[in-house]
N, C-alpha and C positions, 0 to 999 in steps of 0.2 A: 686682142694679146693672147698667146696660147701660154697657158701655165704650165712651168714648171714639172716633169713629173715627180710625184712623190716618191720617197725612199723609204723602206720597212724598218729603220733606223734613223733617228733625230735625237737632238736633246733638248732640256727646257729645265727652266729656271726652277728649283727648290729652296728658297731662304737664300744664303750667299752661294750655292752648289750648282751645278750643273748636273743632272740624271741624262744617263742614256737611257733610251727606249727601244728596245727591238721589237717589233711585231715577228711570231716565228708564221712562216710563210702558210702552214694549214692550220686551219680552223674547222668550229663545226659550226654550221648551221642548223640549230634546234628547234622544231617544229610539232605541233600534235600528229602530223599526218591526216589529218582531215582538215574540209575546208569550216571558215568560221560561221558560212552562210547555213550549215545543217542546223543552226540553233533557232534561226530566223521563225519559222511556221511553228517555234513553241512558243514565244514570245507572245503575249496579246497586249498590245500596245492601247487596245479601249478599256482593259484594266486598269494600266494608268492613268490614263485620262478621268476616270471615274474617282479615280483614288484623288487624284489631286482636286477634282471637284470636290470631293469629299472634305478633303483636308480644308480648304477654301470656307466650306459653311462649318465645318467646326473651329474654326479660327475665328469667324463671326460671333459665333456664338460665345465664345472663351470670351473675344475681348469685352461683348457688353456682358456676361456673366461677371468678368472682375470688374470692369468701371463700376457694376451697382451694389456689388456685396463689398468692393473698397474702398469707393464715394460716395456712392447714395445712401446707401442702406444705412449706414448709420446714423445719421441725420434724418435721415426718416425714422426710425425707430426713436430717435431721442424724441424727434417731434411730438410722434404720437403719446412717447408715453408721458408726456409730460403739459398737453394742451387739454384745455377744460372744457367741456364737462369729460371727467372721466370715460371711455367706451372701450371697457376689456374688451368685447366681442369681436369693434374693430380689428384691436392690436392683435387678435388671437388671429385673425385671418390673414394682416401684415405677415406677420413672424411663417404662418402658412405658404403665402407668395414667396417669402422670400426663402425658403427652404427649397419650394420647387422651381426655383430660377437658380438657387443651389447644385442642385440636382441636373441641371440643364434643362427642366420641363418645362410646357407651357402652362402660360397663367390662366386659371379659367375666369367667367364672367364676374364671380363677385369678390375674389383678389383683385383684377382687374378695378373693379369701382373702387375697393379700398384704397388703390396703389395712386387713381387718379386725384385724391385729393392732395394729393404731396407731387405727385410727376406731373409732366404734361402728358396728355390723353393718348398722344401719338406711342409713348414708350413701351407699353404693353403691347402694344399691338406689333411695335418693330419685333419685339422681344418672339411673342407669338412664331411671326412672318419667317425669324431667322432661326427656331426651333422646325418652324415645320420644312423650310426648303433643307435643315441638317437632314432632316427624318427621311425625307425623300430620296436625300443625295444618299444615304444607308441602305435603303430601297432599291437605291439602282445601281450601286457597287456590289451590293452583296449578289443582285442577277445578274451582273454581267461578271463578277468574281466567278460563281457557280460555271457559267457557262464559259468563260476562260479557261476555266480547271478542267473543268471536263475533254476542252478540245485539246488542251496541251497534253493530256497524259493522252489522248490517240494521238498526235503526233510523233509522242517520245516514240510510240509502240511502234508505230508507221516507220520510225526511222531507223528501226531495228530492223527492215526489211531487208536491208543492205549488210550481204553478208560479212563484209568488211568491217563493218562495227561488230557484228558478232563473232567475230575473229578476236577482233582488239579484245573485248569482253574475255574470251577462253582464256586469251594469253597472259591478261593482267590476273582474272583471277576464276579461274577451272571449275572452284567450288558455286560461285554464284553463277556461273555459266549454265550451271545444270542444274540451279532453281528458277534462274528466269524465262530459261528456254528450252529445259528439257532436254531430254537423249535425242528427241529429233530435231533439234535447233531450229525451232520456229516461234516465231513471237506469238504462238498462241494463251499461253501463259501469261507474258508482258501485258498483253491487250485486254486480259480479262479484267476489268475496274473492281470485281466482287470480291471482299474480303479484304480484312488487315495486312494478310501475307502479298497478297496481290500488289498492294496498291505498296506494300515496303519494298516489294521488289521492283516496282516501277520507279519508284522514287531513288533507289541503288541505279537502276537504270541510269535513268537520268542525270545522277552525279556523274557514272563514266562519259556519258554522252557529253557535258561540260567540260571535263579533261580533256576527252580527243578534240575539242575543236578549239580550247583556250590557251590548254598548260603548255609551254613548249618544254616538252621534256625529251630524255633522250635513252631511258630505262622505263620497263614495266607498265606503259599507258601507249606504250604502241606507237611513239613517236620516232619515227624512223631516225638511223645514225646516217648525218648527212656530212659528210668532207668536204670542206670546199680550199680554196685557194686564193692569195691575194694574187693581184697581178698587176702589178704596179703600169706596165707600158700599155696595159689596156685602155681606150678613151671610152670605154663604155662604162656604166654604174657594173653590171653584172651581167654576164653571159651565161647559158646554161647551153651546155650540147646534148645531145641525142641520151637517152635512157640506155643503162643497161639494165641485166638481169640482179636481181636483189640478192645480198649475203644473206646466210642466216646463222647465227651465232647459237647454238644451246648446250648448253651444260647443268649438271646437277645439281640443287640446292647445294648450301654448305652444309643443314642439318643431314642431309642424305649424306654427303662426303664425308661427314664426321664419325656417322654412324656405318658406315662401312670400313672404314679406317679401323674404327675400335671393335668392329667383330675379327677383322684381318688377324689384329694385334692380339685380341685374345684366343684367336685359333694357334697361332704362331708360336713355338717352343721357346721357350724364353733364351736358350743360349742362340739363337737365328733371327732374334729381334735387335733390331737399331736403337744405340744407348745414345744420350746427351744428357749432360750437365743441367740442372733446372737452372733457368738463367737467370730466376732471382734468388739463387744459392750461391755463395761464393765462400773459399776456403780461408781459413784460420790461419796467418801466416804464421810458420813455426809449431804449428800443431795439426795433429791430428785429426781437426775438427773442421767441422763445416758450420755455418750460419746464415742462417733465412733470413733475405735484410728486411725486409718488413717488419719484423716483427722482432728480429735480433736474436731467436733461440738460437742456441748452438745444441749440435750434434757432435758426440765423439763418435768417432768409426776406428774398426781395427786395421792397423796398418794397413793390409791389402783387400780390404774395402776403402780404404783412403787413395790406395795407388788407381784401383779402378775408378773410381768417381773422377779425379783426375782426368784420368784417360780416357774416359766416356766422350767421345769427337764424333758420333754417327757411324763409327763400326760397328760390324755386329757383335754381340755381345760375348761372344765366346774367344773371339780375336783379342778385344780386351782385355779378357779373364787373363787369356793367356801372357800379354804382356803384362798385368798383372801382380802374376805369379798364384793368380786365382785358382786351386785344383778346377777340374772340368766338373768333378762329383758336387763341387759346391754351390752351383751355379745355382740351379734350382732350388736352394733353399734360402741363399745368402745376398742374389740379386735382386730378389724380389722387397726383401728390405731397405732396400736404398729407393725403394717406387716414388717414396713423397722427396727424392733428393735428386730422380731422376725424370728424362725424358725416353719412353719408352714406347717404340711403335716399329712392326713390320714395315712400312714404308710410309717415308719423310713425304709430306704434302706442306708444299714453302705457301705460307699466307697469301703470298704474292701471285700464285699460280695462276693463271691463267683455264686452265683445261686439266683440273686435281682428276677427273673422273680416269683417263687412261692411265695414270700412275697405280692405280686402283685394281689394275686388270686382272691380278695374281687372284682375286676373290673372283668366284664366278658368278656371283649377282652382282659384280663391276661389268664383266666384261656381257652380260647379258644388258644391262641398262646400257652400252656405250653400243649395241649394237640396236637395241629399241630408241635411244636418241638418236642416231643419224638417221634412222629411217622417219622417226615424227621431223626434222630437218629438212628431210626432203621433199615429204608428202604436201599435198597442197589443202588446203581447206579446204570442205570439211573432215577428207579421207586420214587427217593425223590424228583426227581424236580420237581414234582407237588404240593407235600406238600410246598416245598418254593415259589412258586407263590403263594398257597393259604397263606401262613404268608406274606408274601408282601402284597398281596390284606389287608390284616386284616390292616396291617403300614397303607398303603394308605386311610385308613377307620378312622385313626385316623387324620393324618397329611396331608394326602394328597400327601404323598408320600411314592413309594415305597421301597426308600432307601435314605442317606443323597448323596450329591454332594461333602460335604467337613465334613471334619472330625477333633480333636483334633489329631486321629492316624487314619493309613490306614486301621484299623480292624473296627472304630467306622461307617462306614460309610454303612453299609448292615443290614439288619434286626437280621441275628443271625453269633453272632460268633462259631468258631468253630476249636474242637483242636481233635485229634485222636492218641491214643497208637500205638507207633509200636507192631506188633506181637511180638516181640523179646523184647519189656518192660520186664525189671527184669529178664532175661533171661541171660544175658550178666554179665560177673565175668573180671575184670583186676587181673591178677596173680603178683606178684612179677617182674618178671621182668619188666611187663609195670610200677608199682610203683616205681620203682628205677628210671626209667627215669623222670615220675612225679616229685620226689622228687630232683632229678637232676637237672631239671629244674625249679624250685621255690628256690631251693637254689643259681642260680644262678641270678634269679632275684628280689628275696623280698628285698632284701639288700637295693639294688636302687631305685626300689618302694617307700618300707617304709618311706626311708629317702626323695624321693621328695614331699611325702604327708603330712611330717612334714612340711618341709620347706614351701608348698604351704599353709599350714595352720597355722604358725604362720606369712606369707606375709598378709592371710585375715585377722588376730588379729587383726593388726597393724590398715588395715583399716576399722577396726569396733571402733577400740578404737579413732581414728581419728575423725570419728562420734561422738564417743557420747562424748567427750571433758568432760569425767571425771565424768560424768553423766550417771545412767541407764535410760534407754528407755525401753519402749515395744518390745517385739520381732517383732511384726508386723510393725511397722516401720522399724526397720532395715533391715530384709528380704525383703521389698518395695523400700528401700533408693536406692539412685547411687551411690554406694561407691567406688570411685577411687582407684585403686589397685596399688601398686608398689610392684611387687613382686621382689624384688632383691634378698633376697633367694634363691630362685626359678632358677631365672638364675643364678646367681653363678653356682647353680647346672649342670643349662642346657650348660653354659658357658664353664666348665670344663670337661663334658663328651665329648662337642663339640669337643672342642681341641685334648683330649684322642684319639679321632675319625680319625679326619684330620688329625695328626702325622702319625696314620697309613693308613690312604688314599693317602699317597702324590703323589704314585707312580704313572703313569699316565696309564690307565685303571684299575683301582682298581675297583674290583664288589664285592669284600667282605675283611669286617675288624675284625679279631678275636682275641676278648680280652680275658685273663684269670681275675678271679674272684679278684685275688690277685693285679691285676694294678689297677681294678676299686674298690677295698678298696682304695688303694692308694691315689686315688684322691677323693675318700669320705671321708676321714680321719677327713682332717681340718674342712670340713662343720657340723659335727655333731654340733660341739662348737656352730652353731647358732640356735640349739634345744634346749630351756628351758629342766634342766634333769629330771623336773616334768613331762615335758610331750615326753619325749624318750622314754616311754615303753606301751604307747598307745594303748589298743588294737583294734583290726579289722578285720573284714570282709569280704576280698575280695575273688572275686570269678573269677577267670584265667580261659581264652579259651584255652586249648592249643593243639595241634597240631602235628602229627607224621610225620615225610617225610621219607616215605617208606613203604614196603609190612611187614616189621615185625618189632613187637613193641619192641621185645626183642633189637634190634640193630638200630631203627629208630633214627636219630636224631628230636628232639622235638622243637617246636617250639612257644612261644608265640602269641597266632592269637589276643586275645583280652584282656582286666582286668578292672571287675566292681567292683565296689567300696562296694556293697551290695550282699550278695550271700542267704538273704531268699526268693528270688522269686521263687529261685530252689525247695524251700520243702514248700513255704507255698501259692505259687502265682498259676495262673490258670497251670501249669502242674499239681499241687497236686491231682486236682480231677481223674487222669487219672493212681494215683499206687493205689495199690493192698490196699494201709492200708493208707489214706490220713492222718487220726489224728498222728497215728504212725510216719507215716515221718515227720509231723511238731514238734511233742513232741521230736523225737531226735534231732534237729534243736535247739529247745528250751532249752532243757537241757544244750546241749555242749554249746550256748552263757551264760548261768546264771552260768556256771561253770565257767568263765572266767571273766564275765561282771556283776557287782554286778546293779540287775533291777532297784535298788532304783537312782541307779545314773544315768541313759539315760531315753531318752523319745524319742518320733517319732509323726511328725508330720503329721497329716490326710488331704489329696490336695482329691479333689473328683475324681472319679473312672473314667478307661479309659476301652474298651471293653477289648481290648490284652494287657494291664497291669496292673494287681492287685497287689499292694503292699501291703504284709499283715503287721499287728501289733507287731514287734515282743517285749519281757518282755520288761515292764517301763512301764511309763505314756506314756498316747495319746493326742497330742495338736490338737485341734480340727481347722483346718482352713476351708477349700473350702467343706471341706468333712466329714461325720458323722460318727465317731468311733462305733466297733463294740462290745466295753466294755462297763462293764456296767458303769454310770455317775458316783460313784466315782473312779473310774480310770480313768478319762480322765479329760482334762481342755480344757477351752477357748482361742484362744493365745492371745484373749487381754488381760487376765489376767497373760501370762509372761513375764517375763522381763531378758533382758539381764544386766548385770553388768559392772560397768565403764572396770573392767579388757577386757572385749570383749570374755571372752572366754569359757563360760558357759551361760546356762539360768536358770533361777532362776524361779521353778513350787512351788507354795505356801512357798517360802523362801529358798528352797532346792536346793544347784546347781545341775544341771544334763549336760550332754554331748546328744546333740541330735544322731541318728544312722544317718549311711550317705544313702545315696537311689542316686545313680546316678544324683544328683543337680549339677549344678555346678557353685552355684550362691556363691559371695565371703562371704556372712553373713553365708550363711547353711556352708560353707566347716570352716568359725572359729568357729562356733559354735559347730561341733558333732565329731565323733571318725574319726580317719584318713581316707581319702578318696583314695585309691589308684589305682592310675593313671598309664598308663606308661609314664616314663621322655622320649620327643620324641628328638632325634638327625636329624638337619636338616642342613646338609652343602649347600644347595643352590640347585644348578640347577639337581645335583645328588647327593644324597648319597648311598654309598653304603651297604650291605648286612651287620650287626653286630652281631657276635655271642658274648657269653659268656662265657666259657667253655664249647664249641659246642652245647649251646642251642642256637636257634635263638631270639634274642632277638628282633630284629626289620628287616623286609623286605628291601631288596635292593627297593630302591622311585627316582622319578623323577617330579621333579617342571617344568611344558611346559606352555605355554601361545597357546591356541588354538584358530584358526582364521578359521576352516577350514568349516564351512556352508558357506563362500560365495564363495566357488572354484568350483559353476555354478554346470555342469549334474549330473550324480550319476558317470560317471567316474573319471570327475574332485572331485566330494569330496572324492574317494575314493584315489585317484592318492594324494592327500594333506595331507591323516591321512598318508598313507605309506612314504611319507615324514618324515614328524614328527619321526615316526617311525624309518627310516634309521637313520634321523640326529642324535636322541639322542642313537641309539643303543639299542632300547627296545626290548626284549624278545616275543616272540610270543604271549606267554598268558600273561594276565596282568590286573589287577583292575584299573578302574579309576575313580576316583572321581572329580565330576565338580558341581557348587557353585549351576546349577540349579537342579540337583538331589540330591534326598535323602540319595540313597542307591549306591554303588560303582557300575558299572559296569563292567561286566566281557568281557573284550576284546580279542577273537582270531584272529590276524592279518590276519589269515589264512582265517578266515568266513567273507565275503565280507556284510553279511547283518550285522553282528557287527561291522566295519568297516564302515557303511552308520547309522548304530545308533548314533556310537561315534561323525559325519561327521557333522549330523543335529544339535549337543547343540551348544548354542550362543555362542560367542568370549567367551574366560574367563581364567582364570588361572588354569589349574587342576593338581592334583596329581596321578602321574601313579604309582603302586606297581606290583611289580613282584608275580604272580599266583603260590605260594609255599603252600603247595607240588603242583608238576604238577599231570597231571592225570598219570603219570605214574610212579606215589610215593604213592600209597594208601595203605592202610592196609584194610579198612571198605570193607568187603563183603556180597552181600547178594544176595542166588542166583547164589555163583560164579561170580557177578557181581562189580568191583569195584564202591564203593561213595567216596564224600568227609565226612569228620567227625573230627569234634573236639570235645575234653572232656570239659565241662563245670563244675567245680568241686567248691565246697563249702571249706573253710578253715577258721577257728580262728587262729588268732595270737596274741599272749598276748605276757606280759614280763615275760620270766622266769625266775628272779633276785628276782621277787615281795615275800617276804616270806609265806609258807609256812601255816604260823598260821593265815594270813588274805585270807586264800581260793583260795589264787593267782589269786585273783579277783579284778580289777579295773572298771571303775574308782571307 
């Protein structure tokens, strides 16, 4: 029987309500851009086999030692001390034997003879055999490790003979590229294992190799941007049309744009600058005073300067001064006094601007950078290196630096930020079999995470209301306040889910807990009563990252990899210029949003821009904070003039209540005042949490919490051995991701890869979270040129209340 064609829109139960789920047709296929098999030669399975053999030998010694010291030795010691006639020399020999056992050493003949009076003759022989087997296993493991490490280093160097890999390093980190490969871009430096610096460079290159083959990135690490579409009428799980030419998007780093803008402002006469009121300052009603909202400090101004400040709306200073009655000869002296209360700039650069450098073309250095940028984007590798060198020299002429050593984001540090499209972008379609899997995955997880978002929001609103004490307050003060939160509702949900999983995981050795949606719904049912009825159907804009485990999307197991609370960046962020119709892509998103969310009831906060993360301005009002909006001034409002009412559940813009958009911000205040921000409800059973599935969908991968102290384990073999002990003690899988407090991103670790193990061992002591690598290399469906790559689908959704009457247009708030 033929299955019906699945729709991109459907409803599902969430408590006593039904939610409408609308999948947006465009999605991103996030891939590393390189085959997973590139890591295969670096792995040395023989080292893992020797580690297992060593672990077995060590475990046998440990068992025998524990049985002797905890059970046998106390009895032997007491008998030897009290048995007549006293024999002090024999007793000392027995004590020496016990100490050798405690240290894991073999027992020589004389102590063996002493022990034979109290133990069976074969115990000491068995102990010595176990110690010898362990020592042989240590020697074998050490030799195998040394050979495997040398081979792995050679394979890493050999991998970088691939010019695409060297190009990827250059895009990600030009400075390291120069260190590792030199001006000639060869592997000669990387292949030389002599010296600490050379080994460090090879270790870093190995990290990049792991990122390029296992991390699904769209920025910075050469994961190409790949747009795809859902095609419900397509019978195949997915189709791939002929490739097309890549698109390359290059823009100046934020730090460089800021520096050019500052220099241009410095060089421009004050009367020609444009002036805006600082968004964190507001007028004091009925007085010639302004107030810094953050600290409450007030500043009295002369009447003409007060008029100037009120009129500052982005026009040139001379025009504003004329309107305010400020004489031209006073501009140069009086306007600088207002600098702490204004934003003065030669050229406004909106925080959401995807192409900021052309706006600064009045500066000669910006024009030169534009020409270099365009040449850099057009040139093939390795010819483009010279263009980057020229851009870095131009940057150094401004600031003395070719790049920044630190930044708000790892992509903020270089002169240029680059993204490129895959040759298969817009050439991939996902048909009905894949769409059914995606829908099933969302059906399994959305009710849980939606309720979790509502409960976390109610907890946050309690914290905001407590801070307000029945009085309204400026939004700026609320978002910067330290709000103690008591997540009693969210914790009830976590506790209920934890208890459900723990009950199913009680059997020894449980690696996976399989739930069905009915059991989950039964646990959630009483918790819906904790959500006010008027908030239980608020719309949201989640962006789930889904992965398929298996080579065929029609039969694969689906997995929730990540869950983001705002999908707008898919359609209006940095990937947008790499679509063939950027304006149409964004228009399609905004049309879907406004069909379910009334723009008159929402607002977005505009913060400063970052190179690799531009949050677009969705429909509604824009509240300026640290960044400048790209909208008309009539559509913006300074944050100083936005209030939070005593209810702590909205903001008031010009007296009208609005909800904020989410946006991966996890502050208590933002959570209280925004649309529901969907995040996974994590289940943590302690040292080990099994894999959790709901209706066959992997909701949470298997994970472990481990205390690591491997860096103090001595030489390379000692550190490798310490990590392998951890793996054996916790029964970790061969491949996993490790999140360490000292690392911003999880590390991919294959315990058969000696370099990956040493990379893990170098980290300082701390509690680490280990997560199974799922899907494994043999479970990948995405293939390019016949080679399998990791891939995840980043999807955009509009989730809304299906029970809102049609006469209301189905829109909230």
